[in-house]
C-alpha atoms as an extended CHARMM CRD file, in Angstrom:
* protein
*
        68  EXT
         1         1  MET       CA            138.9680000000      107.5640000000     -138.5310000000  PROA      1               0.0000000000
         2         2  TYR       CA            141.6800000000      109.6490000000     -140.1120000000  PROA      2               0.0000000000
         3         3  ASN       CA            141.1060000000      112.6660000000     -142.3230000000  PROA      3               0.0000000000
         4         4  VAL       CA            143.9550000000      112.1600000000     -144.7600000000  PROA      4               0.0000000000
         5         5  THR       CA            144.1520000000      113.3220000000     -148.4010000000  PROA      5               0.0000000000
         6         6  LEU       CA            146.4910000000      111.2870000000     -150.5250000000  PROA      6               0.0000000000
         7         7  PRO       CA            148.8960000000      113.1060000000     -152.7950000000  PROA      7               0.0000000000
         8         8  ASP       CA            147.8740000000      113.2990000000     -156.4590000000  PROA      8               0.0000000000
         9         9  GLU       CA            150.8210000000      111.0880000000     -157.4340000000  PROA      9               0.0000000000
        10        10  LEU       CA            149.5480000000      108.2370000000     -155.3220000000  PROA      10              0.0000000000
        11        11  ILE       CA            145.9930000000      108.7190000000     -156.4840000000  PROA      11              0.0000000000
        12        12  GLU       CA            147.0930000000      108.4970000000     -160.1170000000  PROA      12              0.0000000000
        13        13  ARG       CA            148.9920000000      105.3380000000     -159.4260000000  PROA      13              0.0000000000
        14        14  LEU       CA            145.8960000000      103.8530000000     -157.7000000000  PROA      14              0.0000000000
        15        15  ARG       CA            143.6560000000      104.4270000000     -160.7380000000  PROA      15              0.0000000000
        16        16  PRO       CA            144.7160000000      101.2160000000     -162.6070000000  PROA      16              0.0000000000
        17        17  ILE       CA            143.8680000000       99.2250000000     -159.4980000000  PROA      17              0.0000000000
        18        18  ALA       CA            140.5020000000      100.8230000000     -159.2210000000  PROA      18              0.0000000000
        19        19  ARG       CA            139.8550000000       99.9060000000     -162.8750000000  PROA      19              0.0000000000
        20        20  ILE       CA            140.8390000000       96.3040000000     -162.2070000000  PROA      20              0.0000000000
        21        21  TYR       CA            138.2980000000       96.1170000000     -159.3450000000  PROA      21              0.0000000000
        22        22  ALA       CA            135.6370000000       97.8140000000     -161.4920000000  PROA      22              0.0000000000
        23        23  ASP       CA            136.2650000000       95.3940000000     -164.3450000000  PROA      23              0.0000000000
        24        24  ASN       CA            135.8520000000       92.4490000000     -161.9680000000  PROA      24              0.0000000000
        25        25  TYR       CA            133.0750000000       93.7420000000     -159.7170000000  PROA      25              0.0000000000
        26        26  ARG       CA            130.9300000000       90.6670000000     -160.4060000000  PROA      26              0.0000000000
        27        27  LEU       CA            133.7240000000       88.4440000000     -159.0890000000  PROA      27              0.0000000000
        28        28  PHE       CA            133.9250000000       90.4160000000     -155.8510000000  PROA      28              0.0000000000
        29        29  LEU       CA            130.1720000000       90.3090000000     -155.4620000000  PROA      29              0.0000000000
        30        30  GLY       CA            130.0830000000       86.5740000000     -156.1040000000  PROA      30              0.0000000000
        31        31  THR       CA            127.8840000000       86.9830000000     -159.2140000000  PROA      31              0.0000000000
        32        32  THR       CA            130.3510000000       86.2720000000     -162.0180000000  PROA      32              0.0000000000
        33        33  GLN       CA            129.1520000000       83.9570000000     -164.7770000000  PROA      33              0.0000000000
        34        34  ASP       CA            132.7040000000       82.9270000000     -165.5590000000  PROA      34              0.0000000000
        35        35  SER       CA            134.9090000000       80.4700000000     -163.6850000000  PROA      35              0.0000000000
        36        36  ALA       CA            135.4280000000       82.2840000000     -160.3630000000  PROA      36              0.0000000000
        37        37  GLU       CA            138.7520000000       80.5480000000     -159.7740000000  PROA      37              0.0000000000
        38        38  LYS       CA            140.1640000000       81.5260000000     -163.1770000000  PROA      38              0.0000000000
        39        39  THR       CA            138.7310000000       85.0260000000     -163.0440000000  PROA      39              0.0000000000
        40        40  LEU       CA            140.2180000000       85.5690000000     -159.5980000000  PROA      40              0.0000000000
        41        41  GLU       CA            143.5870000000       84.2850000000     -160.7210000000  PROA      41              0.0000000000
        42        42  GLN       CA            143.5450000000       86.7050000000     -163.6380000000  PROA      42              0.0000000000
        43        43  ALA       CA            142.4280000000       89.6540000000     -161.5060000000  PROA      43              0.0000000000
        44        44  ASN       CA            145.1250000000       88.8820000000     -158.9190000000  PROA      44              0.0000000000
        45        45  GLU       CA            147.7640000000       88.7530000000     -161.6540000000  PROA      45              0.0000000000
        46        46  LYS       CA            146.6300000000       92.1310000000     -162.9820000000  PROA      46              0.0000000000
        47        47  LEU       CA            146.7010000000       93.6190000000     -159.5450000000  PROA      47              0.0000000000
        48        48  ARG       CA            150.2180000000       92.3170000000     -158.9740000000  PROA      48              0.0000000000
        49        49  GLU       CA            151.3370000000       93.7000000000     -162.2760000000  PROA      49              0.0000000000
        50        50  ALA       CA            149.7580000000       97.0640000000     -161.3580000000  PROA      50              0.0000000000
        51        51  GLY       CA            151.9360000000       97.0520000000     -158.2070000000  PROA      51              0.0000000000
        52        52  ILE       CA            149.2000000000       96.7340000000     -155.6390000000  PROA      52              0.0000000000
        53        53  ASP       CA            151.4960000000       95.4050000000     -152.8510000000  PROA      53              0.0000000000
        54        54  GLU       CA            153.9250000000       98.2560000000     -153.1780000000  PROA      54              0.0000000000
        55        55  LEU       CA            151.1460000000      100.8460000000     -153.4320000000  PROA      55              0.0000000000
        56        56  LEU       CA            149.4620000000       99.5140000000     -150.3320000000  PROA      56              0.0000000000
        57        57  ASP       CA            152.6860000000       99.7970000000     -148.4400000000  PROA      57              0.0000000000
        58        58  GLU       CA            153.0950000000      103.3760000000     -149.6520000000  PROA      58              0.0000000000
        59        59  VAL       CA            149.4850000000      104.3600000000     -148.8610000000  PROA      59              0.0000000000
        60        60  ASN       CA            149.6700000000      102.7450000000     -145.4220000000  PROA      60              0.0000000000
        61        61  GLY       CA            152.9900000000      104.4300000000     -144.7130000000  PROA      61              0.0000000000
        62        62  TYR       CA            151.6310000000      107.8140000000     -145.7810000000  PROA      62              0.0000000000
        63        63  ILE       CA            148.5130000000      107.4710000000     -143.6050000000  PROA      63              0.0000000000
        64        64  THR       CA            150.5980000000      106.2730000000     -140.6770000000  PROA      64              0.0000000000
        65        65  GLU       CA            152.9550000000      109.2490000000     -141.0050000000  PROA      65              0.0000000000
        66        66  LYS       CA            150.0780000000      111.7650000000     -141.2810000000  PROA      66              0.0000000000
        67        67  ALA       CA            148.2700000000      110.2560000000     -138.2660000000  PROA      67              0.0000000000
        68        68  LYS       CA            151.1560000000      111.0030000000     -135.9460000000  PROA      68              0.0000000000
């Protein structure tokens, strides 16, 4: 694969997203005791609020540029 190191600024902006995944790890493993549908909806809302779509675009663009 690619050996790319992301800039510190992008890494810092990804930290809230990593926390959301960590907070909901049971959901992503399929072992949540709560309503999976409701928990997924809440996790997705938090991810959107954290700007996951924009960050993914930026990370993908950065990797694409470095891979040239």
